[in-house]
C-alpha positions, 0 to 999 in steps of 0.5 A, a space after each residue: 838550825 837544821 841542815 838540808 838532808 843532802 848536806 848531812 852525813 850518809 844515812 842508813 838504807 835498810 834492805 834484806 841481804 841473804 834474808 838478813 836485814 842490813 843497813 848500808 850508807 847512802 846519800 839522800 835527797 827529798 824529791 818533791 816531798 813524795 820520793 827520796 833519791 838515794 846515791 849509792 855505789 853499794 851493789 846490794 842497794 843497786 840490785 834491790 832497785 833493779 829487782 824492785 825490792 822494798 827499801 827503807 831509810 831511817 833518819 835520826 836527829 838531835 835538836 839543840 834543845 835535846 829533843 830527839 826525833 826519828 823518821 822511817 820511810 819505805 817504798 819500792 826502789 827503782 833505778 833513777 836513770 837520767 835523774 839530775 843531781 838535786 845538790 852539789 853533794 849528790 853531784 859529787 857522789 854521782 861523779 865518784 861512781 854512785 848510782 841514783 835510786 828513786 824511792 817513792 815514799 809509800 809509808 813514812 813513820 815519824 816519832 819524837 816531833 809529834 805523837 807517833 803515827 804513820 803518815 802516807 805520802 798522800 797526806 
């Protein structure tokens, strides 16, 4: 049985810091199938949202039958002022000082579950 995204461990958020790719942990939640809400207190993620940088997230999984899958999503990040926490874990992250960052999904890449193909958020 799959857990909701918000109950799983923090996920890597991939950004460029001083021209080098860096994966930083963040809590995530899917918002209306078109955006991802990140909860992070990492200054690099917050700065990326303030600047409107392109940010990517990657989620990998292993099913009980041994099937592995991966989802990579990218979009232009922005601060999510006034966003209500969509789950208890996101609320707890916010109370511990995390900032919410909204990532409208521009490109999503899925592998493992079906043949690899890019999926746009408009499909």
